[in-house]
C-alpha positions in Angstrom: -44.7 -3.9 -37.1 -47.1 -1.0 -37.4 -44.0 1.2 -36.2 -42.2 -0.3 -38.9 -44.6 0.1 -41.7 -44.9 4.2 -40.4 -41.2 4.7 -40.5 -41.2 3.0 -44.2 -44.1 5.5 -45.3 -42.0 8.4 -43.7 -39.0 7.1 -45.6 -41.1 6.9 -49.1 -42.6 10.5 -48.6 -39.0 12.0 -48.2 -37.5 10.1 -51.4 -40.6 11.8 -53.0 -39.8 14.8 -51.9 -36.3 14.8 -53.1 -37.0 13.4 -56.7 -39.3 17.0 -57.1 -36.5 19.0 -55.9 -34.2 17.4 -58.4 -36.8 17.7 -61.5 -37.6 21.1 -60.5 -34.1 22.2 -60.8 -33.5 23.2 -64.3 -30.5 24.9 -63.8 -28.3 21.9 -62.4 -27.5 21.9 -58.5 -24.4 23.2 -56.6 -23.1 21.7 -53.8 -25.3 24.1 -51.3 -28.6 22.3 -53.0 -27.1 19.2 -53.1 -26.7 20.0 -49.2 -30.3 21.2 -48.4 -31.6 18.2 -50.3 -29.6 15.5 -48.1 -30.6 17.2 -45.0 -33.4 14.7 -45.2 -30.6 11.9 -44.2 -29.6 14.3 -41.2 -33.4 14.6 -40.2 -33.3 10.9 -40.6 -30.8 10.4 -38.2 -32.6 12.5 -35.4 -35.9 10.8 -35.9 -34.0 7.5 -35.3 -32.4 8.8 -32.3 -35.8 10.4 -31.0 -37.3 6.7 -31.7 -34.7 5.2 -29.0 -35.7 8.0 -26.7 -39.1 7.4 -26.8 -39.2 3.8 -27.0 -36.4 1.9 -24.8 -35.8 4.9 -22.7 -39.2 5.7 -22.1 -39.7 2.3 -20.9 -36.8 2.3 -18.9 -37.9 5.3 -17.0 -41.1 3.9 -16.5 -39.9 0.8 -14.5 -37.1 2.5 -12.8 -40.0 4.8 -11.5 -42.2 1.8 -10.6 -39.2 0.3 -8.1 -38.9 3.9 -6.9 -35.7 4.7 -4.7 -32.6 5.3 -6.1 -33.0 3.3 -9.3 -35.6 6.5 -9.9 -32.9 9.2 -9.2 -30.5 7.1 -11.3 -32.6 6.9 -14.2 -33.6 10.6 -14.5 -29.7 11.3 -14.4 -29.6 8.9 -17.4 -32.1 10.4 -19.2 -30.6 13.8 -18.7 -27.4 12.3 -20.1 -29.1 11.3 -23.0 -30.8 14.4 -23.7 -27.2 16.1 -23.8 -26.1 13.7 -26.5 -29.2 14.2 -28.5 -27.7 17.8 -28.4 -24.5 16.7 -29.6 -25.4 14.6 -32.3 -27.9 17.6 -33.6 -25.0 20.2 -33.5 -22.7 17.7 -35.3 -25.3 17.8 -38.4 -25.2 21.2 -38.3 -21.5 22.3 -38.0 -18.0 20.7 -39.0 -15.9 18.8 -37.1 -13.5 20.6 -34.6 -9.8 20.3 -34.2 -8.7 17.9 -31.8 -7.8 20.5 -29.5 -11.3 21.3 -29.0 -12.7 18.4 -28.7 -12.6 17.5 -25.0 -14.0 21.1 -24.3 -16.9 19.9 -26.5 -17.3 16.6 -24.5 -17.2 18.1 -21.3 -21.1 18.4 -20.6 -21.5 14.8 -21.6 -18.3 13.9 -19.6 -19.9 15.6 -16.7 -23.4 13.5 -17.2 -21.6 10.5 -17.1 -19.7 11.5 -14.2 -22.6 12.2 -12.2 -24.1 8.8 -12.8 -21.1 7.2 -11.7 -20.9 9.2 -8.7 -24.4 8.3 -7.4 -23.5 5.0 -7.3 -20.5 5.4 -5.2 -22.2 7.5 -2.5 -25.0 4.9 -2.4 -22.7 1.6 -2.1 -25.2 0.7 1.3 -28.4 0.9 -1.0 -30.1 -2.1 -1.4 -30.6 -2.1 -5.1 -26.7 -1.8 -5.2 -27.0 -4.1 -8.5 -29.0 -1.9 -10.3 -26.9 1.1 -9.4 -23.8 -0.5 -10.6 -25.5 -2.1 -13.6 -26.3 1.5 -14.9 -22.8 3.1 -13.5 -20.6 0.5 -15.4 -22.8 0.9 -18.8 -23.3 4.7 -18.9 -19.7 5.2 -20.5 -21.2 3.6 -23.9 -22.6 7.4 -24.4 -18.9 8.1 -25.0 -18.9 6.1 -28.6 -19.3 9.8 -30.0 -15.5 9.8 -29.5 -14.6 6.2 -30.1 -12.5 7.3 -33.3 -9.7 9.0 -30.8 -9.0 6.8 -28.1 -7.1 9.1 -26.3 -9.8 11.6 -26.1 -12.5 9.0 -24.9 -9.9 8.1 -22.0 -9.6 11.7 -20.7 -13.0 13.0 -21.0 -15.1 9.8 -19.8 -12.8 8.4 -17.3 -12.6 5.2 -18.6 -9.8 2.5 -18.1 -7.5 1.4 -21.0 -8.8 -1.9 -20.8 -12.3 -0.9 -22.2 -11.2 1.0 -25.2 -8.2 -0.8 -26.6 -10.1 -3.6 -28.4 -12.5 -1.0 -30.3 -11.7 1.0 -33.3 -15.5 1.2 -34.0 -18.4 2.9 -31.9 -20.9 -0.1 -32.3 -18.4 -3.0 -30.5 -17.6 -0.7 -28.2 -21.0 0.2 -26.8 -21.4 -3.6 -26.8 -18.5 -3.9 -24.7 -20.4 -1.4 -22.0 -23.3 -3.5 -22.3 -21.4 -6.7 -21.3 -20.1 -4.4 -18.3 -24.1 -4.2 -17.4 -25.1 -7.8 -17.5 -22.4 -8.7 -14.6 -24.9 -7.1 -12.5 -27.9 -7.3 -14.5 -27.5 -10.9 -13.7 -27.2 -10.6 -10.2 -30.5 -8.8 -10.4 -32.4 -11.3 -12.5 -30.9 -14.1 -9.6 -32.3 -12.0 -7.2 -35.5 -11.1 -8.0 -36.4 -14.0 -10.6 -39.1 -15.6 -8.3 -40.1 -12.6 -6.1 -40.4 -9.8 -8.2 -41.4 -9.3 -12.0 -41.1 -5.6 -12.2 -36.9 -6.0 -11.8 -37.0 -8.5 -14.8 -39.1 -5.8 -16.5 -36.4 -3.2 -15.7 -33.4 -5.1 -16.7 -34.8 -6.1 -19.8 -35.7 -2.4 -20.9 -32.6 -1.1 -19.7 -30.2 -3.5 -21.6 -32.3 -2.8 -24.7 -31.2 0.8 -24.5 -27.6 -0.4 -25.6 -28.9 -3.1 -27.9 -31.0 -0.5 -30.2 -28.1 2.5 -29.7 -25.7 -0.4 -31.6 -28.5 -0.7 -34.4 -28.5 3.5 -34.5 -24.7 3.4 -34.9 -24.6 0.8 -37.1 -27.1 2.8 -39.5 -25.7 6.2 -39.3 -22.3 6.2 -37.8 -20.5 3.0 -38.6 -16.9 4.2 -38.4 -17.6 7.3 -36.2 -19.6 10.2 -35.5 -20.9 11.6 -38.8 -19.9 15.6 -38.7 -21.3 18.1 -41.5 -18.6 18.4 -44.2 -20.8 20.7 -46.4 -21.9 23.7 -44.9 -22.3 25.4 -41.6 -19.5 26.6 -39.2 -17.0 24.8 -37.1 -18.4 23.8 -33.5 -17.3 25.3 -31.0 -17.2 24.4 -27.1 -19.7 27.8 -26.4 -22.1 26.8 -29.3 -22.5 23.3 -27.4 -23.3 24.4 -23.8 -26.1 26.9 -25.5 -27.2 24.1 -27.3 -27.6 21.5 -24.8 -30.0 23.3 -22.4 -30.2 25.8 -19.7 -30.0 29.3 -19.3 -27.2 31.6 -20.0 -25.0 32.4 -17.2 -25.3 36.0 -15.8 -23.0 38.5 -16.8 -20.0 39.0 -14.5 -20.8 41.8 -11.8 -19.1 45.3 -12.7 -15.7 45.9 -11.5 -15.5 47.5 -7.9 -13.9 50.5 -7.2 -9.8 50.7 -7.4 -8.2 49.6 -4.3 -7.2 52.2 -1.7 -3.3 52.2 -1.1 -1.6 53.7 2.1 1.7 55.0 2.1 3.0 53.0 4.6 6.9 52.4 3.4 9.2 54.0 5.5 11.3 56.9 4.5 14.9 56.8 4.0 15.7 58.7 7.2 13.2 56.4 9.3 15.4 53.3 8.1 18.6 54.8 8.9 17.4 55.5 12.4 15.8 51.9 13.1 19.5 50.5 11.6 21.2 52.7 14.3 19.0 51.8 17.0 19.6 47.9 16.4 23.6 48.0 16.1 23.2 50.0 19.2 21.4 47.4 21.3 23.3 44.7 19.6 26.8 46.3 20.7 25.5 46.6 24.4 27.4 43.2 25.3 26.9 41.2 28.1 24.4 44.0 29.4 21.7 42.9 26.6 20.3 40.0 29.1 19.6 43.0 31.9 16.2 43.2 30.1 15.1 39.7 30.8 12.7 38.6 33.3 14.3 36.7 36.5 12.2 32.8 36.4 11.9 31.5 39.8 12.2 27.9 40.9 8.2 27.5 41.2 8.1 28.6 37.7 10.5 25.9 36.3 8.6 22.9 35.1 12.0 20.7 35.8 11.9 21.6 39.3 7.8 21.4 39.8 6.1 18.5 38.7 2.8 19.8 39.0 3.5 22.5 36.1 4.3 19.2 34.1 0.9 17.8 34.5 -0.8 21.4 33.5 1.2 21.0 30.2 3.5 23.5 31.4 1.2 26.7 31.1 2.8 28.9 33.6 3.0 31.7 31.8 0.1 34.2 31.8 0.0 36.3 28.1 -2.5 38.9 27.0 -6.4 37.8 27.1 -6.3 38.1 23.0 -3.5 35.6 22.6 -4.6 33.0 25.4 -7.9 32.8 23.5 -6.5 32.2 20.1 -7.9 29.3 18.8 -5.3 28.4 16.4 -3.1 27.8 19.7 -5.8 25.3 21.1 -5.4 21.8 20.8 -7.3 20.1 18.0 -11.0 19.4 18.6 -11.4 15.1 18.6 -13.1 13.1 16.1 -17.2 13.3 15.7 -18.4 10.4 17.8 -21.5 8.9 15.9 -24.3 7.5 17.9 -24.7 3.7 17.3 -27.6 2.9 15.1 -29.8 -0.8 14.9 -32.8 -0.1 13.4 -35.1 -1.4 10.1 -35.3 1.4 7.9 -37.8 0.1 4.8 -36.3 -3.2 3.5 -32.9 -2.0 5.2 -31.5 -2.9 8.6 -29.4 -0.4 9.7 -26.1 -1.4 11.8 -23.8 1.5 11.9 -21.1 2.7 14.8 -21.4 0.1 17.3 -18.4 -0.4 19.8 -17.5 -3.0 22.0 -21.4 -4.0 21.6 -21.4 -8.2 21.8 -25.1 -8.4 22.4 -26.3 -7.4 19.1 -29.5 -9.6 17.6 -31.7 -9.0 14.6 -34.9 -11.3 14.7 -37.7 -10.5 13.1 -36.3 -10.9 9.3 -38.0 -11.4 6.2 -36.8 -12.8 2.6 -37.1 -8.9 1.3 -34.6 -7.1 3.6 -31.3 -6.8 3.5 -28.6 -6.1 6.4 -26.2 -2.9 6.0 -23.3 -3.1 8.3 -21.1 0.0 8.5 -18.2 1.2 10.8 -18.8 -1.2 13.9 -15.7 -2.1 15.9 -15.1 -4.9 18.5 -18.6 -5.8 18.1 -20.3 -9.0 17.7 -24.0 -9.5 15.2 -26.4 -12.4 15.1 -29.0 -12.3 12.1 -31.8 -15.0 12.4 -33.9 -16.0 9.8 -33.5 -15.8 6.2 -32.6 -12.3 4.5 -32.0 -11.2 1.0 -28.2 -10.1 1.5 -25.7 -8.7 4.1 -23.4 -5.8 3.3 -20.1 -5.7 5.9 -18.3 -2.1 5.3 -15.7 -0.6 7.4 -15.7 -2.4 10.1 -12.8 -3.7 12.7 -12.8 -6.6 14.7 -16.3 -7.7 13.9 -18.3 -11.3 14.4 -21.1 -11.8 12.2 -23.5 -15.2 12.9 -26.2 -15.7 10.2 -28.9 -18.2 9.5 -29.6 -18.0 5.6 -28.8 -15.7 2.6 -30.5 -16.2 -0.2 -28.4 -13.6 -2.4 -25.1 -12.6 -1.3 -22.9 -11.8 1.4 -20.2 -9.2 0.9 -16.9 -8.0 2.9 -15.7 -4.3 1.8 -12.8 -2.4 3.3 -12.7 -4.1 6.7 -10.6 -5.7 9.1 -10.2 -8.7 10.9 -13.6 -10.3 10.4 -15.1 -13.7 11.9 -18.1 -14.9 9.7 -20.0 -17.7 10.4 -22.6 -19.2 8.4 -25.1 -21.8 10.3 -27.5 -22.6 7.3 -27.0 -21.8 3.7 -25.8 -18.8 1.7 -24.9 -19.2 -1.9 -21.7 -16.3 -2.5 -19.4 -14.8 -0.2 -17.7 -11.7 -1.6 -14.5 -10.4 0.1 -13.2 -7.0 -1.3 -10.3 -4.9 0.5 -10.2 -6.7 3.4 -7.2 -7.6 5.8 -8.2 -10.8 7.9 -11.2 -12.6 7.2 -12.1 -16.3 8.7 -15.2 -17.8 6.9 -17.0 -20.7 9.2 -19.0 -22.7 7.0 -21.9 -25.1 7.6 -22.6 -28.7 6.7 -25.6 -27.2 4.2 -23.0 -24.3 2.5 -20.2 -26.2 1.6 -21.0 -25.3 -1.9 -20.8 -21.7 -1.3 -18.8 -19.8 -3.5 -16.1 -17.5 -2.3 -15.0 -14.4 -4.2 -12.1 -12.3 -3.2 -9.7 -9.7 -4.5 -7.5 -7.4 -2.8 -7.7 -8.9 0.4 -5.1 -11.1 2.6 -5.4 -13.3 5.2 -8.3 -15.3 4.3 -9.0 -18.4 5.4 -12.3 -20.9 5.4 -13.0 -23.5 7.9 -14.8 -26.2 7.4 -17.0 -28.5 9.8 -15.2 -31.9 10.4 -17.0 -33.9 13.0 -19.3 -32.8 15.3 -17.6 -29.6 16.8 -14.0 -29.3 15.2 -13.3 -27.5 11.8 -10.6 -27.8 9.6 -8.9 -24.7 8.2 -7.8 -24.3 4.4 -6.2 -20.4 3.7 -7.5 -18.9 0.5 -4.6 -18.2 -2.0 -3.2 -14.5 -1.9 0.0 -15.4 -4.6 -0.5 -16.1 -8.0 1.4 -17.5 -10.9 0.9 -16.7 -14.8 2.6 -18.1 -17.3 2.0 -18.3 -21.4 1.2 -21.8 -22.6 1.7 -20.7 -26.5 -2.5 -19.7 -27.0 -3.3 -18.1 -23.7 -1.9 -16.6 -20.0 -2.7 -20.0 -17.7 -3.2 -18.3 -14.1 -2.7 -20.7 -10.8 -2.0 -20.2 -7.4 1.7 -20.4 -5.9 2.5 -23.2 -3.7 5.5 -22.0 -1.5 7.6 -24.7 0.1 9.6 -23.8 3.1 
C-alpha cells in the first residue's frame, strides 16, 4: 500500500510540473514543446518497468540464489535478458520506429539472450532441477512481446513455433500464453517440493509474478503494441541499440597487411610447346610404353599370397613422407568413456555402463535423483525411495526400482525394461523405441505419458507370478464432431 501511495504522489508532482509549464508559455506551444512536456509520460513508463525489475525480478533472483546451482545461473541469464529489453524500451521512447527490414537486426541482441536461456536448459537435461530450467526456458520468449504486432518477425527472431503466435494479436495475451507454458513445469515443482522445501514454492511464486506484472505493465503503457516516439528523434538503427544495450565498443579492425608477393610461376609459351611435344612423343611409342613399368613377382601378388591379404595388401614401400601421411591412416576409433556409478551431491550418476548386470544403488534418500545416461546391455536396481529417475540415451537396459515420489522419464532410448516393485505416480516415455513397463499391485494407478515412441507395452500383475500384457496405442484417429476435434486410438482388425 505504501508503494502505491508513493507512486501516486510522484504522479501528482509530475502533473503539477506540466501545469506550471503550460501556464508559463505565453506564445503558445509548438510540437517540440508539447513533446518535451509529455516526456514525463515516457519516464513514467520506464519507472514502471524499473519497478518490475526491483520488485518481482529482484525477488526471483533472491530465491534463485537461495536454491543455487543451475537455477542461480539461469536466473542471471534471465536478468541479463531483461536488462537488454530495458535498453530496447528506452531506445524506442527516444527514437522513431525503423523499417521492417531493420527490425530483425534491432531485435537480434534480445533474441540472442533468449536463445542463451533456452540453450542452457538443453545442455543440462540431466540436472536435478530440470523442471525449474524448463519453466524458465518455455516462458522466456515472452520478452518477444515488443515485436508481437508483426508475427513473422517474432517467429523468425525468437525461434517460436507458430502455434504460440497465431492466436495473439496483442502483446498482453501473448505474454499470458508464455506464462501458461511455464505453469506446466512449475506445477511439477510445486508437486515435488510441496512438503519438503518451501523455498522452491517461493521461487515459483516470484517467477510467475514477473509475467503477471509484465502483463499489467503492457496493458498500461503498450496496450496494442510497442509505442515508439512519433514526434522527435532519429530513426532507430541496429548500431544504436547495440551501443545502448551496454558493453564496450568492439576494437577497431587491424591495419591491412602488406600486399601479397606474387611469383611469376606461369610457364612461358615456348616451355608449354616443348611439354606438349614431349607428351605426344611418349604417347606415340605404342607397345614400347610399358617397358618402363616395374615387374611384380608372384610373391608380391595378393591373389597368390594369402598372407599379404591379411596385412591389408601393404606390399609396396613408398617414401617415408607418404607412409607417414595422416590422411592415409585409418580413422581413429571413437573415444570410450569410463563407466561411472557415483553420488554427486543429491544426484546419482550412472553413465557409460556396458554389459554390467550387477549395478545396485542401496543408500538412497527421498531428495535424491538418479540419472542414467548412455548405458547398454546392463541391469540397474535402485532400492529405497528416491525423488525421480531419468533414463537418457540407453539401449537394452533393465531397470528395477522400489519407490519414486516424482516421475520416471525414459528419453531417447531403445529396448528398455522397467519394473516397479513399490509405487510411482508418473512414467514418461519420449522418443523411445521399445519399452516394457512392469507394474506392481501398488502402482496400478500410475499415469503413463508417451510421445514420439513405439513398441510400448504395459504388463499388469495377474495372480501371484503372472503378468498380462497391454500395448500402448501408437496410432490415433481424429475427427471433427461439429464443435471440436475428437481423437481416439485406432483399432486395427486383421
